[in-house]
Each structure stands twice: as structure tokens, then as C-alpha cells.
VOGU-3710 file (C-alpha; in Angstrom, 3 decimals, decimal comma):
1> mrryavrlla> -21,326/-83,117/-0,205  -19,126/-80,235/-1,250  -22,185/-78,067/-1,906  -23,584/-78,892/1,549  -20,256/-78,053/3,209  -20,061/-74,676/1,469  -23,568/-73,694/2,563  -23,032/-75,006/6,095  -19,758/-73,167/6,542  -21,182/-70,019/4,975
11> gafipwfvaa> -23,810/-70,174/7,691  -21,019/-70,131/10,260  -20,420/-66,479/9,379  -23,876/-65,529/10,685  -22,974/-65,461/14,400  -19,770/-63,499/13,716  -21,355/-60,765/11,637  -24,698/-60,481/13,379  -23,772/-61,170/16,996  -21,012/-58,576/16,769
21> pasahgpmap> -23,452/-55,635/17,040  -24,485/-56,653/20,555  -22,743/-53,961/22,590  -23,056/-52,521/26,066  -25,503/-49,788/27,035  -24,526/-46,250/26,188  -24,611/-43,339/28,641  -27,781/-43,366/30,722  -30,199/-40,694/29,575  -32,244/-38,646/32,034
31> panlwaawta> -35,876/-39,815/32,093  -37,043/-36,585/30,413  -34,770/-37,193/27,401  -35,115/-40,953/27,279  -37,165/-41,218/24,078  -34,610/-39,158/22,196  -31,716/-41,349/23,348  -30,843/-43,143/20,122  -27,478/-44,908/20,062  -24,989/-44,259/17,260
41> dpyvlvplvi> -22,305/-46,664/18,414  -20,047/-47,646/15,476  -19,443/-51,025/17,142  -23,169/-51,625/16,621  -23,788/-49,940/13,278  -20,692/-51,021/11,327  -21,191/-54,798/11,750  -24,880/-54,370/10,930  -23,989/-52,539/7,721  -21,439/-55,240/6,799
51> ahwlygrgvv> -23,982/-58,029/7,397  -26,597/-56,119/5,376  -24,164/-55,573/2,505  -23,067/-59,232/2,425  -26,644/-60,478/2,423  -27,649/-58,005/-0,284  -24,602/-58,860/-2,412  -25,420/-62,561/-2,220  -29,062/-61,978/-3,126  -28,216/-59,781/-6,131
61> rlwrragrvp> -25,572/-62,214/-7,447  -27,889/-65,206/-7,104  -30,851/-63,453/-8,768  -28,666/-62,279/-11,652  -27,279/-65,758/-12,202  -30,736/-67,313/-12,039  -32,274/-64,667/-14,281  -35,286/-64,550/-11,959  -36,225/-64,558/-8,282  -35,793/-68,185/-7,145
71> aalswshvgl> -38,104/-69,756/-4,571  -35,139/-70,693/-2,358  -34,289/-67,006/-1,797  -37,351/-64,972/-2,710  -38,624/-61,521/-1,848  -40,335/-62,977/1,222  -36,987/-64,255/2,513  -35,410/-60,854/1,933  -38,290/-59,209/3,795  -37,880/-61,551/6,767
81> faageivlli> -34,142/-60,873/6,950  -34,788/-57,117/6,767  -37,340/-57,461/9,572  -34,676/-59,202/11,670  -32,298/-56,310/11,045  -34,995/-53,855/12,130  -35,496/-55,829/15,352  -31,758/-55,606/16,024  -31,908/-51,841/15,502  -34,820/-51,614/17,950
91> alvspleala> -32,904/-53,668/20,516  -29,515/-51,981/20,186  -29,982/-48,531/18,632  -33,443/-47,296/19,656  -34,220/-45,728/23,077  -34,810/-49,277/24,366  -31,027/-49,507/24,706  -30,952/-46,521/27,050  -34,066/-47,689/28,902  -32,448/-51,075/29,482
101> glllsahmaq> -29,840/-49,286/31,581  -32,590/-47,999/33,860  -35,098/-50,859/34,061  -34,515/-54,575/34,437  -37,778/-55,239/32,588  -36,560/-53,197/29,606  -33,274/-55,074/29,700  -35,205/-58,346/29,662  -37,287/-57,137/26,705  -34,030/-56,373/24,927
111> hlllmtvapl> -32,783/-59,894/25,647  -36,071/-61,316/24,356  -35,558/-59,524/21,043  -31,930/-60,673/20,814  -32,593/-64,327/21,708  -35,947/-65,046/20,087  -37,362/-62,515/17,633  -34,272/-61,343/15,734  -32,608/-64,777/15,314  -35,781/-66,402/13,986
121> lllagqpqia> -36,422/-63,620/11,491  -32,818/-63,554/10,302  -32,615/-67,328/9,884  -35,955/-67,352/8,051  -34,270/-65,085/5,507  -31,999/-67,951/4,354  -28,737/-66,122/5,115  -26,670/-69,262/4,516  -27,645/-69,191/0,830  -27,025/-65,459/0,499
131> lawalprpwt> -23,640/-65,648/2,206  -22,554/-68,608/0,077  -23,077/-66,349/-2,950  -21,683/-63,204/-1,327  -18,313/-64,544/-0,242  -15,500/-64,813/-2,820  -15,215/-68,257/-4,364  -11,682/-68,942/-3,023  -12,935/-68,235/0,507  -15,857/-70,639/0,327
141> eaialddgwr> -13,690/-73,313/-1,279  -11,053/-72,909/1,425  -13,632/-73,028/4,225  -15,273/-76,131/2,763  -12,194/-78,077/1,694  -8,899/-76,890/3,236  -7,383/-78,969/6,039  -6,704/-75,795/8,008  -10,441/-75,333/8,411  -11,089/-78,940/9,472
151> lprrlfqhsv> -11,269/-78,213/13,203  -13,558/-75,143/12,842  -15,769/-77,185/10,495  -16,088/-79,990/13,012  -16,711/-77,639/15,920  -19,426/-75,838/13,998  -21,054/-79,060/12,845  -21,193/-80,306/16,454  -22,414/-76,980/17,843  -25,474/-76,913/15,575
161> rpfpaaalhg> -26,730/-80,264/16,815  -29,788/-79,978/19,097  -28,316/-80,904/22,483  -24,966/-79,052/22,211  -26,722/-75,953/20,859  -29,358/-76,062/23,610  -26,641/-76,569/26,246  -24,621/-73,582/25,019  -27,751/-71,435/24,897  -28,799/-72,498/28,390
171> lalwiwhapa> -25,347/-71,930/29,877  -25,188/-68,408/28,455  -28,622/-67,641/29,861  -27,942/-68,891/33,395  -24,374/-67,610/33,693  -25,240/-64,042/32,728  -28,383/-63,887/34,854  -26,486/-64,855/37,989  -26,419/-61,650/40,093  -22,617/-61,410/40,264
181> ayeaalrsta> -22,122/-61,827/36,511  -25,087/-59,585/35,697  -23,802/-56,768/37,913  -20,300/-57,123/36,490  -21,701/-56,803/32,968  -23,604/-53,642/33,923  -20,379/-52,079/35,192  -18,163/-53,155/32,286  -18,723/-52,231/28,643  -16,615/-55,172/27,473
191> lhalehamff> -18,449/-57,705/29,641  -21,811/-56,296/28,621  -20,859/-56,646/24,965  -19,765/-60,221/25,640  -23,060/-60,943/27,424  -25,175/-59,744/24,518  -22,954/-61,461/21,962  -23,263/-64,769/23,833  -27,039/-64,408/24,155  -27,442/-63,651/20,480
201> gtallfwqsm> -24,793/-66,008/19,117  -25,994/-69,026/21,104  -29,601/-68,202/20,193  -28,652/-68,294/16,517  -27,023/-71,693/17,029  -30,019/-72,946/19,016  -32,672/-71,931/16,503  -30,557/-73,031/13,529  -30,092/-76,446/15,124  -33,853/-76,817/15,644
211> isaarvastt> -34,614/-75,759/12,072  -32,028/-78,164/10,644  -33,105/-81,037/12,882  -36,771/-80,575/11,924  -35,899/-81,341/8,298  -34,670/-84,858/9,092  -36,898/-87,432/10,787  -34,018/-89,070/12,672  -33,103/-85,838/14,505  -36,547/-84,341/15,093
221> aaamlatlit> -37,095/-86,196/18,389  -33,761/-84,957/19,779  -34,620/-81,393/18,767  -38,025/-81,657/20,444  -36,500/-82,949/23,690  -33,755/-80,297/23,687  -36,337/-77,549/23,151  -38,586/-78,971/25,882  -35,664/-78,874/28,315  -35,119/-75,250/27,291
231> vihtgflgal> -38,791/-74,475/28,015  -38,417/-75,937/31,508  -35,182/-74,272/32,585  -35,993/-70,845/31,116  -39,406/-70,984/32,785  -37,717/-71,823/36,073  -35,381/-68,845/35,719  -38,329/-66,590/34,908  -40,167/-67,904/37,978  -37,129/-67,194/40,178
241> ltfaprplye> -37,122/-63,578/39,052  -40,891/-63,256/39,390  -41,248/-64,720/42,892  -37,976/-63,587/44,467  -38,820/-61,847/47,773  -36,199/-59,134/47,235  -34,420/-57,402/44,333  -31,609/-59,545/42,938  -29,716/-56,848/41,035  -28,551/-53,938/43,176
251> syaatvptlg> -27,740/-51,591/40,307  -31,412/-51,035/39,536  -32,162/-49,840/43,069  -30,880/-46,383/42,084  -32,326/-46,201/38,569  -35,814/-47,728/38,692  -37,216/-45,171/41,191  -36,205/-42,326/38,866  -39,022/-43,498/36,581  -41,503/-43,694/39,443
261> ldvlndqqla> -41,521/-47,491/39,591  -40,918/-50,008/42,345  -37,715/-52,054/42,044  -39,332/-55,366/43,013  -42,277/-54,803/40,659  -39,861/-54,087/37,833  -38,033/-57,353/38,578  -41,333/-59,258/38,601  -42,230/-57,830/35,202  -38,805/-58,887/33,910
271> gilmwvpsgl> -39,396/-62,416/35,182  -42,802/-62,569/33,492  -41,270/-61,425/30,197  -38,779/-64,258/30,359  -41,351/-66,750/31,604  -44,303/-66,091/29,276  -43,368/-64,583/25,851  -40,017/-66,351/25,656  -41,473/-69,584/27,019  -44,304/-69,474/24,475
281> ayllavvmla> -41,789/-69,205/21,615  -39,906/-72,283/22,841  -43,162/-74,137/23,527  -44,448/-73,378/20,039  -41,225/-74,850/18,666  -41,849/-78,019/20,719  -45,369/-78,308/19,309  -44,178/-77,831/15,719  -41,414/-80,405/16,172  -43,889/-82,867/17,681
291> wrllgggdtt> -46,222/-82,288/14,729  -43,419/-83,091/12,298  -42,383/-86,126/14,330  -45,943/-87,478/14,157  -45,969/-87,096/10,390  -47,672/-83,749/10,123  -44,921/-82,246/7,945  -42,326/-83,255/5,408  -39,080/-84,049/7,239  -37,048/-84,583/4,079
301> elevssspgs> -34,144/-82,186/3,838  -34,511/-79,674/1,034  -32,102/-79,897/-1,854  -31,099/-76,939/-4,034  -31,253/-77,727/-7,707  -28,787/-76,461/-10,274  -31,266/-76,618/-13,126  -32,019/-73,191/-14,655  -35,664/-74,177/-14,986  -35,953/-75,325/-11,379
311> reaprspae> -38,018/-73,420/-8,857  -35,071/-73,505/-6,451  -31,887/-71,472/-6,486  -28,926/-72,420/-8,688  -25,738/-73,601/-7,102  -23,367/-71,104/-5,619  -20,224/-70,099/-7,520  -18,104/-72,160/-5,096  -19,796/-75,462/-6,001
//
């Protein structure tokens, strides 16, 4: 139980360290210089470096203790986590960040990377294991056992259940795509940072809850239903953007034409990006959960062995 609590609470650090890089758009670049408009915002780069260092420290410590590369945190996991970091750099540092200030469709592509691609890749890298090994032992023991952490532990445990996680993810999506909130975020660096952090943080919770629920037969049905509801409401939002008879976000009326595009067409493309690629990711999750529910996969939760000869990782220093 103690080992499970340490790993679970270590996973709670993921949203803090990785959602922190989600910052507002930098200065808008002229169309001619757009592809050279890379962002060097320390509020983006510093948290990314910290997250990278923590993950790497945990991996190195675990591999040294095991005397080999364990199956629970292998080179493939490290590669997936690195791919997630690269996706975050594309979303927040590459010229896509500047383009998102000019085109709604580019902004939607950025959101797609932050809410679907990056979280799945990062979580596939087993960051909860790496962080449990990276953090100092007194920290992990305090997080797992101290009474002062009891409320955060309970809140986190509830937030990674399928329906609460899906509700938080859905609320963030609908609130920030309401025209008033969206326009306010475009005008305010702080609000824009909060918008991206909420998108990314709730997406991490959502996908982590689905992954965890899929490992246990008793929670797989709830995860499937919560994901199906997400498919429906995100598809509806995408359809609203696609079929709206007029532009919904006034700020793009001045920027989209500078690239020779029509404002309404740009909004329709943004709606399709939310409707189709994002919807397919959620729908694929529904299909995989249904397959597990029908007995197509092992729903037994994985245990990490402490045996040096085991194929899994040894216990963390805090256990």
C-alpha cells in the first residue's frame, strides 16, 4: 500500500512540472518572418528542463540500482517520454506558437498537441516510476505518509477517477472556447498561460485516469462511458465551430487576412481539427476500453517486483 501511495503521489508532480510550460503566445511575427519565429520564453524552457532532469535522474538511479534496464522503465519508455517533450517544444517553442497568434486553426492544432499527443506520449514513458526514484526519499515518504498531505492525496486520488477527470477536462475545454473567455485569453498573457495549463493539466489527468481504469476490470466500464461522453461533447464543440455562420472570435478578423486566408474558412478548419483528429483519439480509446471490457486484454493491475532477478523494476528508495 505504501509503495502504491508513493508512486501515485509521485505521479501528482507530472501536471505541475509539465503543465507549467504552457504559456501565452509571444509577440506576433510578420508573415514573412513567421518560420523563423522560435520562442525562447524562460517560463516555457525552464520547467521543461526541470521535468527532463527529474525524469532522467529517476531513470539513471533506477537503472543503476537494478544493474540493468528493467522492463518497467526501458529504453522504449524513455523514447516515448522524449517524444512527448519534443511535441511540447513543437507546440510551445516552434513557429507554431507564433502562428497560433495569427490563425485559429493553428491555435487549435496547438491545443490538439497539448491535450492529446503530448500527454499520451509522456504518460507512456512511465513518469510516475521515474519521479518516484528522482525525488529525495524524505519527500516521497512525506507525500505518501504525512497527515499534512492527506487532503492533497485524497483530492488527487479522486481527480484521477474516470468521471471526475473527464468532467474537469470537459469543463476546461468548454470554458476556454467560449468566445468571451477565449478573447480574454488572447489579450492577457496570464490568462492565456492559465488556459494552456488547464488544457494540458486536465488532459494529463484524463488520460491517466483512463490508463489506470483500463488495468482494473471493475473500473473499465466507467472509463469507457466517460470517454464516450468526451467523444460526444468534443465533437459537438467541433461541429459548432465548423458550421457557425459567422466568425466567433473577433481577434482573428485582423490577423487571418494577413496570410491571405478567409476568417470563416480558418474557423471551419479549426472546428474540423477538433472534431476529427481529436475525436478519433478519444474514439480509439473507447474501442480499446471496450475490447478490454469484453476480455480482449488483461485487466489485472501491474505490480512492480522488488526481486533483482525480476523483469520489472525494483522498488523505489522510498519504499
